Phi, psi and omega in degrees: 000137181064028179296331181279350182268161177290130181303320181299319181293320178294315180296322178296319179293322178296323178290324185277335188231106183297325180293317177299316180298315180298314180294320180299315180293321179294321178298316178299318180297312180295321179301316179296315180296316179297315178301314180295323178293320182291332178265000175090006179283325179250110182284112175222154178280167184299322181295318178294317179299315179298319178297316179297319180295319179295316179297317179300315179295318179299316179296318179301317179297318179296317179298317180296319177298317178296318179297313180298319179298319179296319180293321178297321178293325180293328182285323184266000000 
């Protein structure tokens, strides 16, 4: 997530915004779990996997909105 953004800008936002940092870390955690579940390393049922994917997507959308809002503030 945010691979296209400057690492320094993402790290600065994580330092400045505890909610962004918390969500970013949760997204990374879910991403790892989903990847492990899909390759069979983490045994989870389909319902749990679907739930993790939905939460991950929801967090990604929130993070993107927070990022976009920060960019809009920087412009104005």
